[in-house]
N, C-alpha and C positions, 0 to 999 in steps of 0.2 A: 520518436516523437510520442508523447502520451496524448490520447484523445479524451475529451470530456466525454461523460456517459452519454449524452444525448448524441453527440457525434458518432459514437461507436455503435449505438442503436440504429441510426439513420444510415450510416454508411457502411456498416460491417455486418450487424445482424439481419436487418429488413432484407437486402438484396439476397440473402443466402437462407431465408426462411426459418432463421432461429426465432423461436416464439418468446416474446416478451410482453410485459404489460403495456396497455394502451397509454399514452401520455401526451403532454403538450408542453412547449417551452416558452417561457415568459421572462420578462426582465422587470415586470412591475404588476401591481394588482389589476384586476379588471373583471368584466363581465364573463368572459371566456374561462377564467379560473374558477369563479363561482358556478357556472353552468357545468363544467367539467365535474367538480366535486359533488354537486348536488344531484347530478343525474347518477352518479355510481354509489351514492350513500357514503361518501367521504374520499379521501385520497391520501397519498403519500406526497410531501413536499421535500424535494431534494435540493441542496446547493450544487451548482456545477462549478466544482474546483477539481484541482488535479492531485490534492493531497489525500490520503487516506481516513479512515475512521471518522467520517463526517457524522456518524451519529452520536458519537461521544463528545463532539464539539458543540451539539446542539443544532446541527445544520441538517438534519434528516428529521422530519416531523410527520406523525400520523394525525390527519384531522378528520373531523366527523362531518363537516359541511363546507359550503362556499364562503361562508363568512369567516370561518376560522382559517380555510386554504389562504384567502387574501391577507389576513392578518399575518400569517407565516410568510407569505411571499415577501410581504414588505419587510418584516423583520430580517428573515435570512439574507434578502438582498443587500442589506445595510451593515451585515456583520463580517467580520473577518474570521476565517476558519484556518486557525493555526497560522496566521498572518497573511492569509490569501483571500483577496475579495472575490465572491462569487462573479462569473461573468454572466451567468442566467440561472434561471430556477426551472427545475423539471417538476411538472406536476402529474403523477401517475395514480392509475388505479391500485388499490389496496389489493394484496394478495391474502387468501385464506391458506396459510402455509401448513401443510401437514408434515413434511420432512424437507431438510436441508442438506444438500450435497456440496462438496467443493469440486471444481473442474477447472483445470488450467492446462494451456498447451504453451510449450516453449520449446527452445532448442539447448540440447546438452551436448558439451565439447567431449564428454566421457562416452556418450553413445554415438557421437558424429551424426547426430540427426535430431528429429523431433522426438519429444516426450510428453505423455500425458499424464497428469497426476490426478487421480481420483480419491475421494473419501466420502464416506456416509456421515462424516461429522463435519458439515459445512456451518457457514454462519459466523465462524471467527476467523482469526488470523491463522494461516496455515502452520506457523511456526508454534502455536499454542495446541495443536492437535497432538494426540498420542502418536508417534512415529509408527507404533504397530497398526494404526487405523488409516494410514495413507499408503496408497500403492502408487508407484512410478512406473509406467509402461513406455519401453522404448518403442519407436515407430520407424516404419520405412519412410524414407524421404520421397513420398509420392503424392500427386494432388488429391487423392481421395484415401479416406479410412473407412473400409467396408463394415457395415453394420454388424455383421457377423462376428467380427473382431471385438467390436466394443460389447457385443453381448457377453463373451467370455469374460471381459474386465469386469463388467457390472455384477456378474455372478461371482467373480473372485472377491470384491468387495462387499458382498452381502447385500445388494440392491434386492435380490429375488426374495429374501426371507419375509419382506412385508409388502413389496410392490411387483411381485411376479407378473401380474396381468399388465403392468406398464413397461415391461422390458422391451418390447419392440419399439415403442414410442420413445423410450428414453435412448435406445440404441441409435434410432435414426436422427433425434436431436443432436447427440454428441457427434455423430458423422457430419452433421451440417454445420456444427461448430469449427470442426476441424478444417472443412473447406473453407469456411471463412477465414480462418487463421491463415491457411495456405494462400490463398488467391488475393487476400490483402497484403502478403508479405509482411506479416506481423512478427516481431520478436517475442511477444507475451499476449495471449489472450486468456484472461481469467475471469471466472464466474463464481462468484461466493456471496450469496448461494445459487446453485441450480436447483430449483426446489420442485418438489412434489406439491401441488395446490389442489384444493378442492374449487370447482367452478360449478356454475348451474348451466346445463345443456338442455336444449329441447330434444326429446325422444322422437326419432323420425317415425316410428310406427305409432306411437299414441298421441303425439304431439303435446305432451305433457313436459313440464321443466322439470329436469331431475338433476341429483347431485352426482358429480363424477370427478375422478381425479386425472390430472393432466401434468404435463412438464412445463415450466416456465424459467427463463434466465432472468433473474432478479438483479443482476448487476453485470457491469462491464466495465473490465479494467484492461485496456488495450494500448499496447506500445507498438507503433508501427518502425520499420527498419528505416532510418535515415538514408541508407544506401540502397533503397528499393528501386526497382527498374523505373517507376514513376516516384520521384521523391515526394514525400507526404506534405511537403512545405508548399507544393504547387496546388494542392487543395485547400490546406488549411492555413497556409501562410506561416511565418517565423512567429513564435510565440514565447512569451515569459509568463510564468505563473502569476505575476503581479501587474501584468497590465502595463509594464514598463520596459525600458531597454535593460537586458541583464548585465549585471556587474561583471567585471572582468573575471572574478572568482567563478562566479556562475557558468560563464563562458568556458573556462577551463576545465571545470567539472564535467559539463557535459562531453567534452572531447575525451574524458577517461573512458566512458562506454562506447563511444563511437570507435576509438583506436582498438578496444578489446571486449569482444562480446561475452567474456566469460564472467559471470555473476553481475551484480549491480553496484556500483560504487559512485557513480556520478551524479546521484540525485542529491543536489546541494542548491538550496535556494535561502536567500535573507530576506528578512522582514521587510515589510513594504517602507517602514519609516528608516531602515537601514541601521537601525540601533541594535541594542542588545549587548551583553557583555559575558555571556555563558557560551562557549564554543561547545556545539552538540556533535557527537559522532554516535548516532542512535542506528539500531538494526532491526530490520523487519517492520513491515507497515504498522502492525498492532503494537509492537513494543515501541515503535517511534512516536506513535499517536499518544500512548499512555504516558511516556515519559515527558513529553513536551507540555501535555496538559497538567501534569503534577508540576513541572517546573513553574508554569504560570500561577497555579494555585498556591505555592509555597513562597511566592514572590521572587524567583528568579527570572530573568529576562534574557531567553534565548538569542544568540547572535545569528543563528542558521537554523535550518531543518535539513535533516538527511534522512534517507530511508536505503541502508546498506543491507545487501542480502545475495543470496544465491551462491553462497561460496565464492566471492571474487578472490582472485589470485594476489598474492603480496605486492606485485608491482601497482595494483589498482589501488589498494590500501594504502601504499606509500605516497602515492599522488594525492589521494582525497585528504590524507593525514596532514600533508603539509598546505593543502588548500584551507582546511579547516583552522589551522593554528596561526595562518598568516593573517587573518582579520584584525586589524588594529582595536585596542580598546578592550579586548576581552580580559576578564580577571579570574575565570575558572574553566575548567574542561570537564564535561559529563561524558563518558564513554558506557554506553547503556543499551542493553537489549534483552530480550527474553531468551529462553533457552534454546538454542539453535538446534535443528535436526541434522543439517548437512554442511553448515558453514564451519570450516575448521577454525578454531581459536588460535592455534599455534601458528597458522598462517597469516589470519588476518590482522590479529594483534602481536603474537609474539614475533613475527617477522616483518610484515608490512608496516605497522606502527612503530615498531621499535627501531626499524632503519630509518624512519622518516625523524623520530626524535634524536637519534644519534647523528644523523647528518646535519640536522639544524643546529645542533649543539656545536659540531666541528666548524660550522659556517659562522658561529658566533650569532645565530638568529633564534635562539631557543630562549624563551622567556621563563626563568627559573622561579619567578615570583607567582606564577599560576598555582592555583589550587586544584588538583584532580581527585575525581572519584570515579571508579571503574566498576561496573556490575556485569558479568558476562558468564554464561555457562553453555555448554555445548561440546562437541566433539574435540577431544584434546584440549580441554580447558584448563586442566591443571598446568600442562606443559606451557600454554600460552600465557596464563597470568604468571608463572614463575618468570618466564623470559622477560615479561613486561615489568615486573617488580625488580628484577635485576637492572634492567635499563633504567628505571626510575632512580635506583641507589647510585649508580655510576654517573648520573647526570644531575644529581642533586635536586630531583623532582618531589615536591611536597604532595602528598595523596594518599588515598587509601584503596584497595583493590580487594573486591568481593566476587565470589563466585555465585551461582544462583541460589544458594541458601539464603541471601538477602533478598527479601520481596523487591519487586521491580520498583515500586513507587517510593521506597525508603531511600534510595540513591540520592535523588535531588534534595531530600530534606538534609542528608548528611553533608551534601556539598554546601548547602546553604549555612548550616550550623559551622561548618570549618571556614567558610569566608567570613562569617561573622566575628568569629573568635581570632583568626589570624590576620585579617585585613581590615576589619571595620566596615565590611559590606554592608550597605543599606538595602534591605529587600523592598520590593514593590509594595507601597503601602496599600495598593488596591487590591491585594491578593487576599484569597478568601481565610 
């Protein structure tokens, strides 16, 4: 189960002492919003949704006073964020950010235990960070992560080059984050960014207010294990991203990740209006968000939203591929993502998706009138894309396949143009 940010702060961070900005949660404008923002000289207004890249969608805004805060609360509460309606708005204090780190805890089947991923280049999707600047450290499967071990990790990623005085504080903070991850029985706890921020503190000796640096968790992405000793549904209830009963395809997709914890392939949701005619197979939070946003910008109508990553096995890609292609009314298929660091393209596309297409063809369920555009890069990309191309050829599929030489935002444009040329597709007139 994925938690909303405010749920993660109150139920995961706060009980474990993970430092984070002050905040309030509201569903409408009011005096409490104005007071919070005015007392702090501004605030950050965030939509509480389960999709990523809220900022790119205009669902995270920095405001300078209470009047602006209330205006943004009303605007964001009434918008759709990549098809998802906010359940609430979090108004939090602004942070004077000096540096942004990336920090996440999850489980690795290769290491048969938890791992922590750290980078001094936070503030962006992890798939967009140069792999040379990301370090993955295997951990012992135990309730606590000693601070001295974290210190060694921080030294290795270069934290002490500029923030040596904060080494102890940062080490203790990451130890607390790990304990929160372990005790909450999370499958993923990601903070992007875990930031070095400048704050004003009173000097205990002189009583004067002085500037100082400290550590703050400015984000919270938490996925709880549905099979935890206390099922998260007991605390948070069953949920759908759209505040409605899930479709059968959404239910089937969720089961993919419940049956197999390797990687993530079961993140599949359909628009609130159940419409759309472009089947989306997108990879990585950042790559998915950029692709979806570009689709809307160029007049395409996504029929679903996905966020596939973490090197899922071929079996999971096979299942999600069949689900994505099963929705009635689709006219095109967009397979798109950034350049992967660890997700093997030969396994995900060259094996998983290829097997799904071949089996659908054998069963007489493959729509050969669909137009496909594929843009993908990463480990074994040449092999994976070659296998997919051979699959297209033997099954009479119309489409084009690109590697990472093609800019990510060009793929939706190419799909639109091919649809217009070959099918008479009518792009959405409201597009930019």
